[in-house]
LUMGUVO-757941 format. One record per residue (C-alpha): residue number from 1; residue in one letter; x, y, z. Coordinates in steps of 0.001 Angstrom, whole numbers, plus 524288, in hexadecimal, padded with zeros to 5 digits. Example, Ala and Ser with C-alpha at 12.3 -4.5 7.8 and 13.67 -1.06 7.14 Angstrom:
[1; 'A'; [8300C; 7EE6C; 81E78]]
[2; 'S'; [83566; 7FBDC; 81BE4]]
end
This chain:
[1; 'M'; [3A807; FDF1A; 757E6]]
[2; 'S'; [3A331; FD88A; 74B88]]
[3; 'P'; [394A4; FD81E; 7487F]]
[4; 'V'; [38D7C; FCB59; 74AAD]]
[5; 'A'; [3861A; FC4ED; 73F93]]
[6; 'P'; [37786; FC55B; 7426F]]
[7; 'S'; [371DD; FB842; 74676]]
[8; 'G'; [36990; FB1A3; 73C0D]]
[9; 'A'; [36C48; FBC1C; 731E8]]
[10; 'P'; [37AF7; FBD14; 72FBD]]
[11; 'R'; [38029; FC770; 726B9]]
[12; 'R'; [38158; FC1A8; 71928]]
[13; 'A'; [38E65; FC847; 71731]]
[14; 'A'; [393E2; FC15F; 7232B]]
[15; 'V'; [38F83; FB3E7; 71EB8]]
[16; 'A'; [3946F; FB6D9; 71108]]
[17; 'F'; [3A175; FBAAA; 71711]]
[18; 'I'; [3A2B4; FAD5E; 71DA0]]
[19; 'F'; [39FB7; FA6F5; 7108C]]
[20; 'V'; [3A9FB; FAF4E; 709CD]]
[21; 'T'; [3B3C6; FACD7; 714C5]]
[22; 'I'; [3B31E; F9E2B; 71306]]
[23; 'A'; [3B2F9; F9F46; 7042C]]
[24; 'L'; [3BF23; FA7E4; 70462]]
[25; 'D'; [3C601; F9F0E; 70E2B]]
[26; 'M'; [3C3BA; F937A; 70522]]
[27; 'L'; [3C6D7; F9BA6; 6F912]]
[28; 'A'; [3D3D0; F9FBE; 6FED7]]
[29; 'L'; [3D6CF; F91D1; 702C4]]
[30; 'G'; [3D371; F8D0C; 6F51E]]
[31; 'M'; [3DB4B; F97C5; 6EE81]]
[32; 'I'; [3E81F; F9333; 6F42E]]
[33; 'I'; [3E5E9; F84BC; 6F12D]]
[34; 'P'; [3EB5F; F859D; 6E331]]
[35; 'V'; [3F763; F8D8D; 6E716]]
[36; 'L'; [3FB8C; F890F; 6F4A9]]
[37; 'P'; [401A0; F7C1C; 6F025]]
[38; 'H'; [40977; F8317; 6E59D]]
[39; 'L'; [40DFC; F8D88; 6EF41]]
[40; 'I'; [412B6; F82C8; 6F866]]
[41; 'E'; [4195B; F7C3B; 6ECCE]]
[42; 'D'; [42067; F88EF; 6E987]]
[43; 'F'; [42548; F8A3E; 6F787]]
[44; 'M'; [42A72; F7C40; 6F69E]]
[45; 'G'; [43204; F7E92; 6EA2A]]
[46; 'G'; [428B6; F7751; 6E12F]]
[47; 'D'; [42864; F6AB1; 6E912]]
[48; 'T'; [41AA0; F6618; 6E587]]
[49; 'A'; [41AA9; F59D2; 6EDF0]]
[50; 'G'; [41F8F; F614C; 6F9C0]]
[51; 'A'; [415B7; F6C22; 6F757]]
[52; 'A'; [40AA4; F623C; 6F709]]
[53; 'K'; [40E9A; F5D25; 70478]]
[54; 'V'; [40FAC; F6AE2; 70A21]]
[55; 'Y'; [40292; F6EA0; 7043B]]
[56; 'G'; [3FC8B; F62E3; 70B02]]
[57; 'V'; [40247; F676E; 717EE]]
[58; 'F'; [3FCCE; F7511; 71592]]
[59; 'G'; [3EF44; F6F5F; 71364]]
[60; 'T'; [3EFC2; F6704; 71F9D]]
[61; 'V'; [3F485; F724B; 7280C]]
[62; 'W'; [3E9E1; F7B2F; 722AE]]
[63; 'A'; [3DF90; F7113; 72648]]
[64; 'L'; [3E5C8; F6F5E; 733AF]]
[65; 'M'; [3E4F7; F7DF9; 7362E]]
[66; 'Q'; [3D69A; F7D9D; 73274]]
[67; 'F'; [3D486; F7272; 73BF6]]
[68; 'L'; [3DB14; F79EE; 746FE]]
[69; 'A'; [3D5F2; F878B; 74424]]
[70; 'M'; [3C798; F8574; 740E2]]
[71; 'P'; [3C37C; F8233; 74EE2]]
[72; 'V'; [3CB2D; F8DDF; 753EC]]
[73; 'M'; [3C4CB; F96F4; 74A05]]
[74; 'G'; [3B766; F91A7; 74D72]]
[75; 'A'; [3B98E; F9323; 75C17]]
[76; 'L'; [3BF02; FA0E7; 75A6E]]
[77; 'S'; [3B300; FA4B6; 75298]]
[78; 'D'; [3AA2C; F9F4B; 75D55]]
[79; 'R'; [3B155; FA813; 766FC]]
[80; 'Y'; [3B42C; FB487; 75F55]]
[81; 'G'; [3AA35; FB3DE; 75451]]
[82; 'R'; [3AAAA; FAF63; 74645]]
[83; 'R'; [3ADB1; FBC90; 74019]]
[84; 'R'; [3BB15; FBE7A; 74649]]
[85; 'V'; [3BFCB; FB0CF; 7431A]]
[86; 'V'; [3BB2F; FB147; 734EC]]
[87; 'L'; [3C131; FBEA3; 7325D]]
[88; 'V'; [3CE25; FBBB2; 73911]]
[89; 'S'; [3CEF5; FAF1A; 7312B]]
[90; 'N'; [3CC4D; FB668; 7247E]]
[91; 'F'; [3D70A; FC043; 726FC]]
[92; 'G'; [3E03E; FB5A5; 72BE2]]
[93; 'L'; [3DDFC; FAD5D; 71FCC]]
[94; 'G'; [3E043; FB90E; 716F1]]
[95; 'L'; [3ED25; FBC76; 71D85]]
[96; 'D'; [3F128; FAE3D; 71D1E]]
[97; 'Y'; [3EF8E; FADD1; 70E5C]]
[98; 'V'; [3F840; FB9E4; 70D9C]]
[99; 'L'; [4025F; FB268; 71586]]
[100; 'M'; [401B4; FA6E1; 70C1B]]
[101; 'A'; [4026C; FAFE1; 7004B]]
[102; 'L'; [40F15; FB58A; 705BD]]
[103; 'A'; [41499; FA8BF; 70B2F]]
[104; 'P'; [42330; FA869; 707ED]]
[105; 'N'; [424E1; F99E8; 70AEA]]
[106; 'L'; [41DE4; F8D41; 70DF6]]
[107; 'A'; [41DFB; F8F71; 71CAD]]
[108; 'W'; [4166C; F9C37; 71B9A]]
[109; 'L'; [40CCE; F95E5; 71236]]
[110; 'F'; [40AB7; F8B16; 71C30]]
[111; 'V'; [4081B; F9515; 726E7]]
[112; 'G'; [3FE24; F9B60; 71DF5]]
[113; 'R'; [3F6FE; F8E84; 71C18]]
[114; 'V'; [3F697; F8C60; 72AD2]]
[115; 'I'; [3F09D; F99CF; 72CE9]]
[116; 'S'; [3E740; F978C; 721A9]]
[117; 'G'; [3E24C; F8B22; 7280D]]
[118; 'I'; [3DFA6; F9294; 73493]]
[119; 'T'; [3D91C; F9E98; 72EC5]]
[120; 'A'; [3D0E0; F96D4; 72510]]
[121; 'A'; [3CB16; F8FB1; 730CB]]
[122; 'S'; [3C1BE; F9B2C; 73253]]
[123; 'V'; [3B851; F9363; 729D7]]
[124; 'S'; [3B345; F8D39; 7366E]]
[125; 'T'; [3AFFD; F9ABC; 73BAB]]
[126; 'A'; [3A94D; F9E89; 72F07]]
[127; 'M'; [3A0C0; F9274; 72FEF]]
[128; 'A'; [39D6B; F95E1; 73E0B]]
[129; 'Y'; [3998E; FA37C; 73973]]
[130; 'I'; [38FD5; F9D8D; 72FEB]]
[131; 'A'; [38A49; F94FD; 73AD6]]
[132; 'D'; [388C9; FA11F; 74374]]
[133; 'V'; [380CE; FA8FF; 739CB]]
[134; 'T'; [378E1; F9E4E; 73322]]
[135; 'P'; [36C96; F9800; 738CB]]
[136; 'V'; [36E11; F898D; 73B9E]]
[137; 'E'; [364B9; F8568; 730DB]]
[138; 'R'; [36C67; F8D09; 72686]]
[139; 'R'; [37A31; F8913; 72A48]]
[140; 'S'; [37B3C; F7DEE; 7207B]]
[141; 'A'; [378B4; F8750; 71542]]
[142; 'A'; [38226; F9146; 71AFC]]
[143; 'F'; [38CF1; F8733; 71C91]]
[144; 'G'; [38A1A; F82C6; 70EB5]]
[145; 'K'; [38CB9; F907C; 709AD]]
[146; 'I'; [39988; F9089; 7112B]]
[147; 'G'; [39CC0; F83F7; 709DD]]
[148; 'V'; [39B13; F8BBC; 6FD50]]
[149; 'A'; [3A580; F9519; 7023B]]
[150; 'F'; [3AED9; F89B6; 7040F]]
[151; 'G'; [3ABB3; F84B6; 6F66E]]
[152; 'L'; [3AD7C; F91CE; 6EFC9]]
[153; 'G'; [3BAAD; F93AE; 6F625]]
[154; 'F'; [3BFC2; F8668; 6F20F]]
[155; 'V'; [3BA61; F8792; 6E42F]]
[156; 'L'; [3BF4D; F9548; 6E15E]]
[157; 'G'; [3CB99; F955B; 6E9BF]]
[158; 'P'; [3D42E; F8BEF; 6E219]]
[159; 'A'; [3D00A; F91F1; 6D522]]
[160; 'I'; [3D36E; F9FC7; 6D99D]]
[161; 'G'; [3DFCE; F9B21; 6E05A]]
[162; 'G'; [3E45D; F9400; 6D437]]
[163; 'L'; [3E211; FA002; 6CBD0]]
[164; 'L'; [3E921; FA939; 6D523]]
[165; 'G'; [3F3DC; F9F51; 6D7AE]]
[166; 'S'; [3F701; F9ED0; 6C934]]
[167; 'V'; [3FAD5; FAD23; 6CA74]]
[168; 'D'; [40241; FABF1; 6D74F]]
[169; 'P'; [401D3; FA088; 6E0FC]]
[170; 'R'; [400A2; FAA16; 6EC58]]
[171; 'L'; [3F594; FB206; 6E672]]
[172; 'P'; [3EAC0; FA8FE; 6EB8A]]
[173; 'F'; [3EFA9; FAB6A; 6F96B]]
[174; 'W'; [3EEA5; FBA1D; 6F785]]
[175; 'A'; [3E0F6; FB8AC; 6F1E3]]
[176; 'A'; [3DCD4; FAFF3; 6FD3C]]
[177; 'A'; [3E22D; FBA07; 706D0]]
[178; 'A'; [3DAAF; FC4F0; 70027]]
[179; 'F'; [3CDEE; FBD4D; 700B4]]
[180; 'S'; [3CF70; FB9F8; 70F23]]
[181; 'L'; [3D367; FC7AA; 7136B]]
[182; 'A'; [3C89E; FCE1C; 70B72]]
[183; 'N'; [3BED5; FC4B7; 7114B]]
[184; 'G'; [3C373; FC819; 71F02]]
[185; 'L'; [3C22D; FD6B8; 71C6B]]
[186; 'Y'; [3B488; FD4B9; 716E4]]
[187; 'G'; [3B0AA; FCCC6; 722CA]]
[188; 'L'; [3B487; FD7CE; 72BEE]]
[189; 'F'; [3A8F2; FDF70; 726B8]]
[190; 'V'; [39E7F; FD53E; 723D3]]
[191; 'L'; [3A06E; FCA11; 72D7C]]
[192; 'P'; [398BC; FCB80; 73A32]]
[193; 'E'; [39AF1; FC28A; 745C6]]
[194; 'S'; [3921A; FB693; 745D6]]
[195; 'L'; [39447; FB1EF; 753D6]]
[196; 'P'; [38F45; FBB41; 75E7E]]
[197; 'P'; [397AB; FBC5D; 76ACA]]
[198; 'E'; [38D6D; FB5BF; 77350]]
[199; 'K'; [38E65; FA94E; 76B2C]]
[200; 'R'; [39D29; FA823; 76B70]]
[201; 'R'; [3A4FC; F9DF9; 772E5]]
[202; 'P'; [3B222; F9F1C; 779DC]]
[203; 'F'; [3BDE6; F9A79; 77249]]
[204; 'E'; [3C2F3; F8D81; 777A6]]
[205; 'W'; [3CEA7; F862B; 7726C]]
[206; 'R'; [3C85B; F792C; 7758D]]
[207; 'R'; [3BE04; F7C6C; 76B5C]]
[208; 'A'; [3C71D; F8375; 761EC]]
[209; 'N'; [3D149; F78D6; 75FEE]]
[210; 'P'; [3CDD2; F6F2E; 75518]]
[211; 'V'; [3CCA8; F6384; 75E2F]]
[212; 'G'; [3C4A2; F6B0A; 7681E]]
[213; 'S'; [3BBDD; F70B0; 75D93]]
[214; 'L'; [3B81F; F6309; 7594C]]
[215; 'R'; [3B1FF; F60DA; 766B4]]
[216; 'L'; [3A71D; F69FF; 7628A]]
[217; 'L'; [3A387; F603E; 75800]]
[218; 'R'; [3A136; F561A; 762A5]]
[219; 'S'; [3973D; F5E6B; 769C3]]
[220; 'H'; [38BCD; F5853; 76270]]
[221; 'P'; [38ACA; F4ACB; 75C00]]
[222; 'Q'; [385D2; F504D; 74F18]]
[223; 'L'; [3908A; F5A92; 74F03]]
[224; 'T'; [39ACE; F4FF9; 750B4]]
[225; 'G'; [3951A; F47E5; 745B8]]
[226; 'L'; [3940D; F5379; 73CA5]]
[227; 'A'; [3A24C; F56CE; 73F70]]
[228; 'G'; [3A58B; F491B; 73A9F]]
[229; 'V'; [39DB4; F4BCB; 72E54]]
[230; 'V'; [3A504; F5893; 72C44]]
[231; 'F'; [3B200; F5175; 72DBD]]
[232; 'L'; [3AE89; F46AD; 72416]]
[233; 'S'; [3A928; F507B; 71A58]]
[234; 'N'; [3B52E; F5921; 71AEC]]
[235; 'L'; [3BE22; F4D6D; 71A22]]
[236; 'A'; [3B729; F48DE; 70DCD]]
[237; 'H'; [3B7EF; F56A7; 70847]]
[238; 'A'; [3C6CB; F559E; 707CC]]
[239; 'A'; [3C5FF; F4B05; 6FD4C]]
[240; 'L'; [3C3A9; F546F; 6F210]]
[241; 'P'; [3CEA6; F5E5A; 6F45A]]
[242; 'A'; [3D827; F53AC; 6F885]]
[243; 'T'; [3D6BC; F4AF4; 6EC86]]
[244; 'F'; [3CE82; F5100; 6E1CB]]
[245; 'V'; [3D940; F5743; 6D99F]]
[246; 'L'; [3E17B; F4AE2; 6D94D]]
[247; 'Y'; [3D592; F4206; 6D7F0]]
[248; 'A'; [3CFF1; F49B5; 6CC83]]
[249; 'G'; [3DCD0; F498A; 6C541]]
[250; 'Y'; [3DF7D; F3B3A; 6C825]]
[251; 'R'; [3D1FC; F35D5; 6C4E4]]
[252; 'Y'; [3CC4C; F3F56; 6BAFC]]
[253; 'G'; [3D83A; F463E; 6B56F]]
[254; 'W'; [3D2E1; F53B4; 6B8F4]]
[255; 'D'; [3DC49; F5F2A; 6B810]]
[256; 'E'; [3DD61; F6AC9; 6C159]]
[257; 'K'; [3D338; F72C6; 6B9FA]]
[258; 'T'; [3C91F; F67E7; 6BA68]]
[259; 'V'; [3CBC9; F6563; 6C8C9]]
[260; 'G'; [3C9EC; F73CA; 6CBC2]]
[261; 'L'; [3BD08; F744C; 6C460]]
[262; 'V'; [3B7F6; F6830; 6CB58]]
[263; 'L'; [3BBAA; F6DB6; 6D8AB]]
[264; 'A'; [3B4B3; F7A53; 6D50E]]
[265; 'A'; [3A8A0; F7262; 6D170]]
[266; 'V'; [3A952; F6B68; 6DE8B]]
[267; 'G'; [3A9F5; F7867; 6E59F]]
[268; 'I'; [39ECE; F7E64; 6DDCA]]
[269; 'C'; [395CD; F72C8; 6E008]]
[270; 'S'; [398F6; F7305; 6EE83]]
[271; 'A'; [3962E; F819F; 6EF45]]
[272; 'I'; [38903; F7FC3; 6E8A0]]
[273; 'V'; [3851E; F7553; 6F274]]
[274; 'Q'; [389C3; F7C71; 6FE9C]]
[275; 'G'; [38512; F89C7; 6FA54]]
[276; 'G'; [3781C; F8631; 6F40F]]
[277; 'L'; [37375; F78DE; 6F89C]]
[278; 'V'; [376B0; F77CF; 7070D]]
[279; 'G'; [36C64; F816E; 70BCF]]
[280; 'P'; [360EC; F7C38; 703C4]]
[281; 'F'; [3649D; F6E0A; 7067C]]
[282; 'V'; [36570; F701A; 71534]]
[283; 'R'; [358B6; F77AF; 71597]]
[284; 'R'; [351B2; F6CA2; 70EAA]]
[285; 'Y'; [35833; F6073; 7141A]]
[286; 'G'; [35F97; F64AF; 7204B]]
[287; 'E'; [36DD2; F64E7; 72477]]
[288; 'R'; [36EB4; F564F; 72732]]
[289; 'A'; [36A21; F52D7; 71984]]
[290; 'A'; [373B2; F5CA3; 71396]]
[291; 'L'; [37EDC; F56B5; 71B58]]
[292; 'L'; [37BB4; F48A8; 717AD]]
[293; 'F'; [3788E; F4B7B; 70975]]
[294; 'G'; [384EC; F538F; 707DC]]
[295; 'L'; [38DB7; F4923; 70DB4]]
[296; 'G'; [38716; F3EA0; 70581]]
[297; 'C'; [38933; F4655; 6F8FF]]
[298; 'G'; [3975B; F48AD; 6FCB2]]
[299; 'A'; [399A3; F3A2D; 6FECD]]
[300; 'L'; [392EF; F36AA; 6F1F8]]
[301; 'G'; [39A39; F411B; 6EA62]]
[302; 'F'; [3A7AC; F3D82; 6EF9E]]
[303; 'A'; [3A4F7; F2F45; 6EC8C]]
[304; 'A'; [3A1E6; F3383; 6DEA6]]
[305; 'Y'; [3AE99; F3B58; 6DE48]]
[306; 'G'; [3B628; F2F42; 6E23B]]
[307; 'W'; [3AFB9; F25D1; 6D8D0]]
[308; 'A'; [3AE7C; F2EBF; 6CCD9]]
[309; 'P'; [3B6AF; F289D; 6C1E6]]
[310; 'R'; [3B52A; F349A; 6B927]]
[311; 'G'; [3B5FB; F4319; 6BBC4]]
[312; 'I'; [3A816; F45CE; 6B72F]]
[313; 'L'; [3A2DF; F3CD0; 6C1E5]]
[314; 'F'; [3AB1E; F43F6; 6CBF8]]
[315; 'L'; [3A525; F50C9; 6C767]]
[316; 'A'; [39779; F4B20; 6C874]]
[317; 'A'; [399DB; F48B5; 6D6EE]]
[318; 'V'; [39DA3; F56DF; 6D9DF]]
[319; 'P'; [38F87; F5BA7; 6DC18]]
[320; 'I'; [38CF9; F4FEE; 6E4DF]]
[321; 'V'; [398B2; F530E; 6ED6B]]
[322; 'A'; [39476; F615E; 6ED99]]
[323; 'L'; [3880E; F5D60; 6F4CE]]
[324; 'W'; [39103; F5941; 6FFEA]]
[325; 'G'; [39141; F67F3; 7028B]]
[326; 'L'; [38417; F66A0; 70952]]
[327; 'A'; [38A58; F5F22; 7147E]]
[328; 'S'; [39412; F688D; 71A9B]]
[329; 'P'; [38AD8; F742A; 71CC9]]
[330; 'A'; [3809F; F6AF7; 72272]]
[331; 'A'; [38A8E; F64DA; 72BBA]]
[332; 'Q'; [38F3C; F7259; 73002]]
[333; 'A'; [38168; F76E8; 73289]]
[334; 'L'; [37DF6; F6AB8; 73A59]]
[335; 'M'; [38A12; F6C73; 742BB]]
[336; 'T'; [38729; F7AB0; 745EE]]
[337; 'R'; [37A1A; F76AE; 74BCA]]
[338; 'H'; [38108; F704A; 75749]]
[339; 'I'; [389A2; F7BF8; 75ABE]]
[340; 'G'; [3864F; F8904; 76118]]
[341; 'P'; [38994; F9658; 75B19]]
[342; 'G'; [395DB; F97D7; 76353]]
[343; 'E'; [39B9F; F8B1C; 75E5A]]
[344; 'Q'; [39991; F8C46; 74FB2]]
[345; 'G'; [3A7A1; F9091; 74DD2]]
[346; 'A'; [3AC90; F8524; 755EA]]
[347; 'L'; [3A41B; F7BE0; 74DED]]
[348; 'Q'; [3A972; F80E5; 74109]]
[349; 'G'; [3B735; F8043; 74689]]
[350; 'A'; [3B518; F722B; 74A9E]]
[351; 'N'; [3AFBE; F6F29; 73D17]]
[352; 'G'; [3BBC9; F75A2; 73784]]
[353; 'S'; [3C45E; F6C89; 73F83]]
[354; 'V'; [3BCE2; F60C4; 73A7B]]
[355; 'M'; [3BE93; F65B6; 72C8D]]
[356; 'G'; [3CCEC; F686A; 72F2C]]
[357; 'I'; [3CF3D; F5A5A; 7335A]]
[358; 'A'; [3C887; F559B; 726FD]]
[359; 'T'; [3D090; F5F16; 71EC7]]
[360; 'M'; [3DD35; F59FE; 72488]]
[361; 'I'; [3D99C; F4BB4; 7226B]]
[362; 'G'; [3D272; F4C5B; 71566]]
[363; 'P'; [3DCDA; F5018; 70B53]]
[364; 'S'; [3E659; F4562; 70F20]]
[365; 'L'; [3DB77; F3B59; 710B1]]
[366; 'F'; [3D5BC; F3D5B; 70330]]
[367; 'A'; [3E25F; F4001; 6FBEC]]
[368; 'G'; [3E816; F33C4; 70215]]
[369; 'T'; [3DC21; F2BD0; 6FE64]]
[370; 'F'; [3DCEF; F3085; 6F050]]
[371; 'A'; [3EB75; F2D65; 6EF9B]]
[372; 'W'; [3E9B0; F1FF0; 6F5C4]]
[373; 'F'; [3DF89; F1B5B; 6EBFE]]
[374; 'I'; [3E6BB; F2002; 6DFC7]]
[375; 'R'; [3F473; F1BD0; 6E3B1]]
[376; 'D'; [3FBE5; F1198; 6DC09]]
[377; 'G'; [3F85C; F0427; 6E0FD]]
[378; 'A'; [3EBC4; F086F; 6E7BA]]
[379; 'W'; [3E354; EFC73; 6EA74]]
[380; 'L'; [3D783; F0470; 6E643]]
[381; 'H'; [3D8DC; F0F6D; 6DC5E]]
[382; 'M'; [3CE86; F1950; 6E053]]
[383; 'P'; [3D179; F2793; 6DCEE]]
[384; 'G'; [3C4C2; F2C33; 6E333]]
[385; 'A'; [3C764; F25DA; 6F068]]
[386; 'A'; [3C8E8; F32F7; 6F74B]]
[387; 'F'; [3BB82; F3771; 6F2C3]]
[388; 'L'; [3B579; F2A76; 6F6AC]]
[389; 'L'; [3BB6D; F2C32; 7042F]]
[390; 'A'; [3B55C; F39CF; 704DE]]
[391; 'A'; [3A840; F33E6; 700F9]]
[392; 'A'; [3A960; F29FB; 70BF3]]
[393; 'L'; [3AC6D; F34AF; 715D9]]
[394; 'L'; [3A07A; F3C82; 711A1]]
[395; 'A'; [397F9; F305C; 71269]]
[396; 'M'; [39CDA; F2E72; 72054]]
[397; 'G'; [399CA; F3CB9; 722FB]]
[398; 'A'; [38BF9; F3AEF; 71DDD]]
[399; 'L'; [389AF; F2F2A; 7269C]]
[400; 'L'; [38EEE; F3680; 7326E]]
[401; 'A'; [386AA; F4275; 72F37]]
[402; 'A'; [37A71; F3A1A; 72DD3]]
[403; 'R'; [37CF2; F3434; 73B29]]
[404; 'V'; [37FE7; F4087; 742DF]]
[405; 'T'; [3751C; F48D4; 73CCB]]
[406; 'A'; [36A6E; F3E89; 73DC1]]
[407; 'P'; [35EB0; F4386; 74590]]
[408; 'R'; [3618C; F3A24; 750AD]]
[409; 'A'; [36F63; F3F9D; 751D1]]
[410; 'T'; [36A3D; F4D5C; 7544A]]
[411; 'A'; [35F59; F498D; 75D89]]
end
C-alpha cells in the first residue's frame, strides 16, 4: 500500500513530482508538434494538402479523447487514489510514444494519437492531487505554479523537438518516451497517495462519462457560472495557436525564427505571472479580484493584438495578455471551495471536459474567422478579427465572473 501524503504538510518531493509530471507531459506534446505534420506528409507520399487535412483530424481526435477520458480519469482517482492513476498514465504515455516512434504506417500513428489523448488526460488527476494537499487559501498560488509547468512545456517543447527532428523525425518521439518513463519510475519512489481511503468515493459511470460529469458543475450556482467562465477563457485561448503563425506572416512579415521567439516571449511572460504574481496578488486582493483583473487584461491585450498595425505594438501587448494568467488559478481555486475532498478528481475531470469542448471548437472558429476577413472580396478587411473575437469572449467571461462571484451570489 502506498504511503499517504501528510495533511497540511505534503512532501515537497511529491508536489514537485506533480509539477514535473505536467511539465513533461506538455514538453512531450510540444516536442512532437514540429515533426508530426512532416511524418504524416511522408506517410502520404509528400501530399502536403492531404497531410494538412489528416493532421487536422489527428488534432480533433486527440481533443475528443481528452474530452472523453478526463472525467473517467478523475472518477477513477476519486475511487482508487491519485497516485495509481498518475503513475499508470505516465507509463502509458511513455509506451505510447514508443509506439509512435516505431509506427510503420499512418494507421498506427493514428492509434498512437488516440492513446496519447487518453493517457495525457491524467492532468485532471494531477490537478486534483494539488487540491488534496494544498490548503484552500493557498490553492490559487499552487494552481498558478502548475500553469508555469504548462508554459515551460510549450515554450521548450517545440524548440527541443525541432532540434531533434532535424536529426531524425522520429527522435522527438523517443525523447518524449524517455522523459515519460523516467518520470514514472521516479514517481514510484517519491509520490505518496494524497487521498486517504476514508475520503474516497465509489466509481460510477454516471459521474465518469463526460455528459454525466458536467452535472457536478450544476450542483452550485457559482460553480455553474465559473464553468462558463472556464469555457469562454479556454475558447479564447485557442485564438493564438490557431492563427498566430499565419497572422504574423500575413500582417507583419515575420519569419519562422521571429514567430518562435515571440511565442517564447509569450510563454516566459505567462510563466512569470503564474509562478510569481498569482500568490501575492491573491493574498492582497483576493481570488475574485484576481479572476476579474486577469480576464480584463486578457480582453484588453487580445484587442490590442487584433488592432496592432505594426509588430512592435503587438509585442507591447504581450505583457498585458500575460496578466490574464491570474484568472485561471483563481477560477480553479474558487471552484474547489464548493466540492468535498472525495470529488476533487471528478471536478477536475468535469473541467477537463469543458476545456475539451473548447479545444474542439476553438481552432476551426478562429482559423475560419481569420480566413473570412482576409479573403478576396471580403466586405471588411480585418486581419485581426480572430483576436478581436477572443477579446469579446474574455469580456463576456469577465461579466459572467463578476455576476456569479458577487457577494450576493454567494450569500
